[in-house]
C-alpha positions in Angstrom: 136.4 -8.9 36.1 134.3 -6.2 34.5 136.6 -6.4 31.7 135.4 -9.9 31.0 132.0 -9.2 31.1 132.1 -6.3 28.8 134.1 -8.8 26.2 131.3 -11.4 26.7 128.7 -9.0 26.3 130.5 -7.8 22.9 130.8 -11.3 21.9 127.3 -12.0 22.2 126.1 -8.8 20.5 128.7 -9.2 17.8 126.9 -12.9 17.1 123.3 -11.3 17.2 124.8 -8.7 14.5 126.1 -11.8 12.3 122.7 -13.7 12.7 120.7 -11.0 11.8 122.5 -10.0 8.6 122.8 -13.7 7.6 118.8 -13.9 8.0 118.4 -10.7 6.2 120.5 -11.9 3.5 118.8 -15.2 3.1 115.6 -13.5 2.9 116.4 -10.4 0.9 115.3 -10.5 -2.8 117.0 -8.9 -5.7 113.8 -7.6 -7.1 114.3 -6.9 -10.7 111.9 -6.4 -13.6 108.6 -8.9 -13.6 110.0 -11.1 -16.3 113.4 -11.6 -14.5 112.7 -12.5 -10.9 114.6 -15.7 -11.8 112.9 -18.0 -9.1 114.2 -21.5 -8.5 110.8 -22.9 -8.1 109.3 -24.6 -11.2 105.7 -22.9 -10.7 104.7 -19.8 -8.8 102.0 -17.1 -8.8 101.5 -13.8 -6.7 98.0 -12.4 -6.7 96.0 -9.1 -5.1 94.1 -10.6 -2.1 91.3 -8.3 -3.1 90.5 -8.4 -6.7 92.4 -11.6 -7.4 94.5 -9.8 -10.1 97.4 -11.9 -11.0 100.7 -9.3 -10.4 103.3 -12.0 -11.4 102.9 -15.8 -12.6 105.5 -18.6 -13.8 103.8 -21.6 -15.2 100.7 -21.3 -13.0 98.4 -23.8 -14.5 101.0 -26.7 -14.2 99.7 -29.8 -12.1 101.9 -30.5 -9.4 101.6 -32.5 -6.1 101.1 -29.8 -3.5 102.1 -31.5 -0.5 100.9 -30.2 3.0 99.4 -27.3 1.0 96.7 -29.4 0.8 95.6 -28.6 4.5 94.4 -25.1 2.7 91.4 -26.9 1.8 91.0 -28.7 4.7 91.1 -25.7 6.8 88.6 -23.8 4.8 86.1 -26.6 5.3 86.8 -26.5 9.1 86.3 -22.8 9.0 83.3 -22.8 7.2 82.0 -25.6 9.7 82.6 -23.0 12.6 81.3 -20.0 10.8 78.3 -21.7 10.3 77.5 -23.1 13.5 77.9 -26.7 12.8 81.3 -27.0 14.7 82.6 -25.0 17.7 86.1 -24.4 18.7 85.3 -25.8 22.2 83.7 -29.2 20.9 86.0 -32.1 21.8 87.2 -34.5 19.6 88.4 -38.3 19.9 91.6 -39.3 18.5 90.9 -42.3 16.5 93.7 -45.1 15.8 93.9 -44.2 12.1 94.4 -40.5 13.2 96.9 -41.4 15.7 99.1 -43.4 13.0 99.5 -41.1 10.9 103.2 -40.2 9.5 104.8 -37.3 8.3 104.6 -34.0 10.3 102.6 -34.8 13.5 101.9 -34.0 17.1 101.9 -37.3 18.5 98.4 -37.6 18.9 97.3 -40.9 20.8 94.4 -43.2 20.2 91.7 -42.2 22.7 92.9 -38.9 23.5 90.5 -35.9 23.7 91.4 -32.6 22.4 89.5 -29.0 21.4 88.7 -28.4 17.7 90.7 -25.1 18.5 93.8 -27.0 19.7 93.5 -29.2 16.7 93.1 -26.5 14.1 96.3 -24.7 15.8 98.5 -27.9 15.3 97.5 -28.0 11.5 97.9 -24.2 11.1 101.2 -24.3 12.8 102.8 -27.7 12.8 101.1 -29.2 9.8 100.0 -31.6 11.9 98.6 -34.8 9.8 97.7 -36.6 12.6 95.4 -33.7 13.8 93.8 -32.8 10.4 92.7 -36.8 9.8 91.0 -36.3 13.2 89.3 -33.4 12.2 88.5 -34.9 8.8 86.6 -37.7 10.8 85.1 -35.1 13.3 83.4 -33.3 10.4 82.5 -36.5 8.1 82.6 -39.5 9.7 85.4 -40.7 7.5 88.6 -39.7 5.7 86.7 -41.0 2.6 83.6 -38.8 3.0 85.9 -35.9 4.1 87.9 -35.9 0.6 84.6 -36.1 -1.3 83.7 -32.5 0.5 87.4 -31.4 -0.4 86.7 -32.6 -4.3 83.4 -30.8 -4.0 84.6 -27.6 -2.8 87.2 -27.6 -5.4 84.6 -27.7 -8.3 82.7 -24.7 -6.5 85.6 -22.7 -6.2 86.5 -23.2 -10.1 89.5 -25.2 -9.3 90.1 -27.0 -12.6 93.4 -28.3 -12.2 92.9 -29.8 -8.8 92.1 -33.1 -7.3 92.3 -34.2 -3.7 93.0 -37.8 -2.4 93.8 -36.9 1.5 93.5 -33.9 3.6 96.8 -34.1 4.7 99.0 -33.9 1.5 101.3 -37.0 1.7 102.2 -38.3 -1.7 99.1 -40.0 -3.4 98.3 -40.9 -6.7 95.6 -38.1 -8.5 96.7 -35.9 -5.7 97.7 -32.6 -7.5 96.9 -29.0 -7.9 98.3 -25.9 -9.7 99.5 -22.6 -8.3 96.8 -20.5 -9.7 94.2 -23.0 -8.3 96.2 -22.6 -4.8 96.0 -18.8 -5.0 92.1 -18.9 -5.4 92.0 -21.4 -2.5 94.0 -19.2 -0.2 91.8 -16.4 -1.5 88.7 -18.2 -0.3 90.3 -19.0 3.1 91.1 -15.7 3.7 87.5 -14.8 3.9 87.4 -16.6 7.2 89.7 -14.2 9.1 89.8 -16.3 12.4 91.9 -18.2 10.7 95.1 -15.8 10.4 94.9 -16.0 14.2 96.4 -19.6 14.0 98.6 -19.3 10.8 100.1 -16.1 12.4 101.6 -18.2 15.5 105.2 -18.7 15.1 105.8 -21.1 18.2 103.3 -22.3 20.7 102.4 -25.4 22.9 99.9 -28.5 22.8 99.3 -29.3 26.3 98.6 -33.2 26.0 96.0 -34.8 28.5 98.5 -36.0 30.8 99.9 -32.6 31.1 103.0 -33.1 28.8 103.3 -30.6 26.1 104.5 -30.7 22.5 106.3 -27.5 21.3 104.8 -26.4 17.9 107.0 -24.3 15.5 105.6 -22.6 12.3 106.7 -24.6 9.3 106.8 -21.2 7.5 109.9 -19.2 9.0 108.4 -16.2 7.2 106.1 -15.7 9.5 108.9 -14.4 11.8 111.5 -13.0 9.2 109.6 -11.0 6.7 107.5 -8.1 8.0 103.7 -8.6 7.2 103.4 -12.6 6.6 100.7 -14.0 8.7 100.4 -17.7 6.7 99.4 -19.4 5.2 100.8 -23.2 4.4 104.1 -25.0 3.8 104.5 -28.3 2.1 107.3 -30.8 1.2 107.1 -34.6 0.0 109.9 -36.1 -2.3 107.6 -35.6 -5.1 106.1 -32.4 -4.5 109.6 -30.5 -3.4 109.3 -27.6 -1.2 105.9 -25.6 -1.6 104.7 -22.5 0.1 101.5 -20.7 0.1 102.1 -17.4 1.8 100.2 -14.3 2.6 101.3 -10.7 3.7 99.8 -7.2 4.2 101.2 -3.9 4.5 99.6 -0.6 4.1 96.0 -2.0 3.5 97.3 -4.2 0.4 97.2 -7.7 1.1 99.2 -10.0 -1.2 99.0 -14.1 -1.9 101.9 -16.2 -3.1 102.4 -19.7 -4.2 105.4 -21.4 -5.1 105.8 -25.0 -6.2 108.3 -27.6 -6.5 111.4 -25.4 -4.9 114.5 -27.0 -4.4 114.9 -26.4 -0.8 113.3 -24.8 2.1 115.5 -21.7 1.9 114.6 -21.4 -1.7 110.8 -21.5 -1.3 111.3 -18.9 1.6 113.7 -16.6 -0.8 111.4 -17.1 -3.9 108.2 -16.0 -1.7 110.3 -13.0 -0.2 111.2 -12.1 -4.1 107.5 -12.2 -5.0 106.3 -10.3 -2.0 108.7 -7.4 -2.3 107.8 -7.3 -6.0 104.2 -7.1 -5.0 104.5 -4.3 -2.2 107.1 -2.2 -4.4 105.2 -2.2 -7.6 101.5 -1.8 -6.1 99.4 0.1 -3.7 95.9 -0.3 -2.7 93.9 3.1 -2.9 90.8 3.0 -0.8 87.7 4.3 -2.7 85.3 4.4 0.0 85.2 3.2 3.4 82.9 0.8 5.0 82.3 3.2 7.8 80.9 5.6 5.5 77.1 5.9 4.6 76.1 5.2 1.2 72.4 6.3 1.3 69.0 5.0 2.8 66.6 2.4 1.5 63.0 1.9 2.0 62.0 -0.7 4.5 58.7 -2.6 4.1 56.7 -3.6 7.5 59.5 -2.3 9.9 59.2 0.3 13.0 61.4 2.2 10.6 60.6 3.4 7.2 64.0 3.9 5.8 67.4 2.6 6.6 71.2 3.3 6.2 73.1 1.3 4.0 76.9 0.6 4.1 79.6 -1.3 2.1 80.5 -4.6 3.8 84.2 -3.8 3.5 85.9 -1.3 2.1 85.8 -0.6 -1.5 89.2 -0.4 -3.3 91.4 -0.5 -6.5 94.8 -1.9 -7.0 96.9 0.9 -8.7 100.7 0.8 -9.6 102.9 2.5 -6.8 103.2 5.4 -9.5 99.6 5.5 -10.8 97.0 8.2 -10.0 93.5 7.3 -8.8 90.9 7.8 -11.2 87.0 9.1 -10.1 84.8 6.9 -9.1 81.0 6.5 -8.6 78.5 4.0 -7.3 75.4 2.0 -8.6 73.7 1.0 -5.5 71.2 -2.0 -6.1 69.3 -2.4 -3.2 65.5 -3.8 -3.4 63.0 -2.9 -0.7 64.0 -4.5 2.8 61.4 -6.5 4.4 61.5 -6.5 8.2 62.2 -8.2 10.5 65.9 -8.0 9.5 69.3 -8.3 11.8 72.1 -5.8 11.7 75.1 -6.8 9.2 72.7 -8.7 6.6 73.8 -8.1 3.2 70.7 -6.3 1.4 72.0 -5.8 -1.9 75.4 -4.8 -3.8 77.1 -1.7 -5.1 78.8 -1.3 -8.5 81.9 0.6 -8.3 82.4 2.5 -12.2 85.2 4.5 -12.9 85.3 8.0 -15.0 85.4 5.6 -18.0 82.2 3.9 -17.2 83.7 0.6 -16.6 82.6 -1.6 -13.7 85.6 -2.5 -12.0 84.2 -4.5 -8.7 80.9 -4.9 -7.2 80.7 -5.2 -3.2 78.3 -6.3 -0.6 75.9 -3.5 0.8 74.9 -4.2 4.5 72.8 -2.5 7.1 74.1 -1.9 10.6 71.2 -1.9 12.7 68.5 -4.2 13.7 65.1 -3.5 12.2 62.3 -4.8 14.1 58.9 -6.1 12.7 56.4 -3.1 13.0 53.2 -4.0 15.3 49.6 -3.5 14.6 49.3 -0.6 16.9 52.5 0.9 15.2 50.8 0.2 11.8 47.6 2.0 13.0 49.2 5.1 14.1 51.4 5.6 11.0 48.3 4.9 8.9 46.5 7.8 11.0 49.6 9.9 10.3 49.3 9.7 6.4 45.9 10.4 6.5 45.8 13.1 8.8 44.1 11.2 11.6 41.0 10.2 9.5 
């Protein structure tokens, strides 16, 4: 009996090894020089998330249907509403007949059912649910048409010159298109809302319906599980669009964004994405020039209980370098006007130009304060004035 148990365990172990090797071979890219990545996809781009610098491109401005990558814009508008306070994760959404009737990817929402915004956002991010995104579009704008207007207004604001939206979900429609370059810019904007990664990084979960039944949610982006560092963003597929994927991954403080459009299969889009990301991580590094927790200096406060306040960078200041490239010397030019009290901590009070040793401005970062500054009372001002005049 013990021999049979060991034999069965050995077979199971062997099966696990075979599956692991298959997955590794499927997603292991053969990275060559930048001009010979041999991508299957018709259009592609790879950028650095912080600077937006293009690290690789292939027909990046071709206008192509983008399928469910459309939902990146939908998610951006949802996140903006949440962070502005106009929408809350706990807000309730009642499913309309229109939303429940959506085809394509769905989580089978029924007319009249009620869900929290958080649950629907998870369905959009993980399962690419068309019914959930239409429900959210109606919640935010009252109608799909009004929401699509918001999408196109935002596209213009972001300078997406090769993009036009006809719906919030991405099913094939006339005059519905984007480009790899535009999708990378859109993804970069969405990633400013860090909460979205809590949803796009989920590989599997469940949606609990009002009657207690559950719908299994599995991420359409397999790289979330099979490529170390991938935590988003959005896949897409329709007959016209082919297989698409906008992905993001982070390793050693370097976050990359890749886009592939019109791949021939789901495996091809995953392999192309892995090839791009591996090329980027093998070729570049992110060098932190100055950390956001280090004081930059002090600036004056007008009408506050303090005369001066320390200022900091909102985020780390960093520069993208080749893996073998040595960092240069950098300096900062802080541009902060006098601050007027009262003012809350984390308020942006100015900017800091990052200047290399050749005098080039390579980036500009927001500057913040990290404490609340209350307005000085009349008594405080009187006491301060006595101190200045020597008590006279």
